[in-house]
C-alpha positions as CSV (number, residue, x, y, z in Angstrom):
1,M,106.0,126.6,116.0
2,F,109.2,126.6,113.2
3,T,110.2,123.7,115.1
4,L,107.3,121.4,114.6
5,A,106.8,122.1,110.6
6,L,110.7,121.1,110.3
7,L,110.0,117.7,111.5
8,W,107.0,117.2,109.8
9,L,108.9,118.0,106.7
10,C,112.0,115.9,107.5
11,W,109.7,113.3,108.3
12,C,107.8,113.2,105.1
13,V,110.7,113.7,103.0
14,L,112.2,110.7,104.8
15,H,109.8,108.3,104.4
16,S,108.7,109.4,100.5
17,L,112.7,109.0,99.6
18,L,112.6,105.3,101.8
19,I,110.5,104.5,98.9
20,T,111.6,106.3,95.6
21,G,111.7,104.0,92.2
22,R,115.1,104.5,92.4
23,L,115.9,102.2,95.5
24,N,113.3,100.4,95.1
25,A,115.2,99.3,92.2
26,W,118.6,99.1,93.5
27,I,116.9,96.6,96.8
28,N,115.8,94.6,93.5
29,K,119.2,93.9,92.1
30,K,120.7,93.8,94.7
31,G,118.2,91.1,96.2
32,G,118.4,88.3,98.7
33,L,117.8,89.7,102.9
34,L,117.7,92.9,102.0
35,Q,114.6,92.5,99.3
36,G,113.0,90.2,101.8
37,S,113.0,92.7,104.8
38,Y,113.3,96.0,102.9
39,R,109.2,96.8,103.5
40,I,108.6,95.1,107.1
41,G,112.0,97.3,108.1
42,Y,110.6,100.2,105.9
43,I,107.2,99.9,108.0
44,L,108.4,99.6,111.5
45,F,110.9,102.8,110.4
46,S,108.1,104.5,109.5
47,I,105.9,104.1,112.7
48,I,109.3,104.7,115.2
49,S,110.1,108.0,113.8
50,L,106.3,109.3,113.9
51,I,106.6,109.1,117.6
52,P,108.4,112.0,119.0
53,V,107.8,114.4,116.1
54,L,104.1,113.1,117.7
55,W,105.4,113.6,121.3
56,Y,106.8,117.0,120.1
57,Q,103.6,118.5,119.2
58,Y,101.0,118.0,121.5
59,A,103.7,118.7,124.2
60,L,103.2,121.9,122.6
61,P,101.3,124.5,123.5
62,Q,97.9,124.6,121.8
63,K,95.6,127.0,120.9
64,L,91.8,126.0,119.8
65,L,90.6,127.3,116.8
66,F,88.5,124.4,115.4
67,S,85.6,121.7,117.5
68,W,83.4,119.5,116.3
69,Q,80.2,120.4,117.3
70,G,76.1,120.9,116.9
71,W,76.0,120.6,113.4
72,W,79.4,120.4,112.4
73,R,78.9,116.7,114.2
74,L,77.0,115.6,110.7
75,P,80.6,116.7,108.0
76,Q,83.0,115.3,111.1
77,F,80.3,112.0,110.6
78,L,80.4,112.1,107.0
79,L,84.3,112.3,106.7
80,L,85.0,109.7,108.9
81,L,82.7,106.9,107.6
82,Y,84.3,107.7,103.8
83,A,86.7,106.7,105.4
84,L,86.1,103.5,106.7
85,V,84.5,102.8,103.5
86,L,87.5,103.5,102.0
87,F,89.9,102.1,104.1
88,W,87.4,98.3,104.5
89,Y,87.1,98.3,100.9
90,G,90.9,99.0,100.4
91,K,91.4,96.6,102.8
92,K,89.8,93.6,100.2
93,N,91.7,94.9,96.8
94,Y,94.7,95.0,98.3
95,D,97.2,92.0,99.4
96,M,97.6,93.0,103.0
97,N,100.6,90.5,103.6
98,Y,102.3,92.1,100.6
99,F,101.7,95.6,102.0
100,L,103.0,94.6,105.5
101,G,106.4,93.2,103.9
102,L,105.6,89.5,104.8
103,T,104.9,88.0,101.8
104,Q,108.7,89.2,100.5
105,W,109.8,88.0,103.6
106,R,108.5,84.4,102.7
107,Q,109.7,83.9,99.5
108,Y,113.1,85.1,100.7
109,R,112.6,82.5,103.7
110,R,111.8,80.1,101.1
111,G,114.5,81.1,98.2
112,K,111.8,82.1,95.5
113,A,111.8,85.0,93.9
114,P,109.7,87.5,94.2
115,R,106.2,87.9,92.7
116,R,104.7,91.6,91.4
117,L,101.4,91.2,91.1
118,P,99.2,91.6,88.8
119,F,97.5,95.3,87.8
120,R,93.6,94.7,88.7
121,C,90.9,97.0,88.5
122,S,87.6,95.7,90.5
123,G,86.1,97.3,93.8
124,V,86.5,100.3,95.0
125,L,89.5,100.7,92.7
126,Q,86.4,101.0,89.7
127,Y,85.5,104.5,91.8
128,V,88.9,106.1,93.0
129,R,92.9,105.0,92.0
130,H,94.4,105.7,95.8
131,P,91.2,104.7,97.8
132,W,93.6,104.9,101.2
133,Y,95.1,108.4,99.5
134,S,91.8,109.5,100.0
135,G,90.9,108.3,103.0
136,G,93.7,109.8,105.0
137,I,93.3,112.7,104.2
138,A,89.5,112.4,105.2
139,L,90.5,111.2,108.8
140,L,93.0,113.1,108.6
141,W,90.9,116.1,109.3
142,A,87.7,114.7,110.6
143,L,90.0,114.0,113.5
144,G,89.7,117.1,116.0
145,P,89.6,119.8,117.5
146,I,91.8,121.3,115.5
147,T,94.5,123.0,117.4
148,D,97.1,125.9,115.7
149,A,99.7,123.0,116.1
150,G,97.5,120.0,114.9
151,L,96.7,123.0,112.2
152,L,100.0,122.6,110.9
153,G,100.5,118.6,111.4
154,K,97.0,118.9,109.3
155,F,98.1,121.1,106.3
156,I,101.4,119.2,106.0
157,L,100.7,115.8,106.0
158,S,97.5,116.1,103.6
159,I,100.7,118.3,100.8
160,Y,102.2,115.0,101.7
161,L,99.9,112.5,101.0
162,I,99.3,113.8,98.2
163,I,102.8,114.8,96.6
164,G,102.8,110.4,97.8
165,T,100.0,110.1,95.5
166,L,101.9,111.7,92.4
167,L,105.1,109.2,93.5
168,E,103.0,106.1,93.6
169,E,101.3,107.0,90.3
170,H,104.8,108.3,89.0
171,K,105.8,104.0,90.2
172,L,103.1,102.9,89.0
173,K,103.0,104.1,85.6
174,H,106.7,102.7,85.2
175,E,106.3,99.7,86.2
176,L,102.2,98.6,84.8
177,G,103.1,100.7,81.3
178,E,100.3,102.3,78.7
179,E,97.4,99.8,81.1
180,Y,97.8,102.0,83.9
181,R,98.2,104.7,82.1
182,R,94.3,103.9,79.9
183,Y,93.3,103.7,83.8
184,C,94.3,107.2,84.9
185,R,92.1,108.5,82.4
186,Q,89.1,106.5,83.1
187,V,89.1,106.3,86.9
188,P,89.6,109.9,89.8
189,M,92.7,110.0,91.4
190,L,91.2,110.7,95.0
191,I,87.9,112.3,94.8
192,P,85.5,109.6,93.1
193,W,82.9,111.8,91.6
194,K,82.5,109.7,88.7
195,G,81.2,106.9,90.2
196,K,81.4,103.5,89.2
197,V,83.5,103.3,86.4
198,V,83.9,100.3,83.9
199,F,87.4,100.1,83.6
200,K,88.3,99.7,79.6
201,G,92.0,97.9,79.0
């Protein structure tokens, strides 16, 4: 289990370091091919580097701790539904081409300066500031059954998603300034407990 924990921690730390504000600022300063291709390379590296960690985890002998059976399937269904809703409506708010790095690559190929996405608060972003992080945590725990090795991975990844949210918050506050800080004071970060919030910018 120690090796598995170490692998997950290394993946999480590396994944976070490669998208830190300072590194992004350095890449933006360099510009050119590096800036145009970095996001695509980052996503590909994250997926490829995740494969051996998952392979090692599922190759381990596993002890079943919990299984979604009987009435437990109801909360499992609700978690999956919650994740699906947040992913779907989050997709409507986010520019997927920009998220995947395709926009940055096209701008580089056309010799155009990279554009920064404007801040907006509409749709699901009026309920929760980070719908994909929130949905990701729900999906992580809804997918089962839960084994000893799987529990370790879920626990580490849950902490990683929360830390990732805080790092993203720090970056957005730096980039967007006071408007985003006011947004943070009005709309919940991960749990949409307030319902719909009319953001007053």
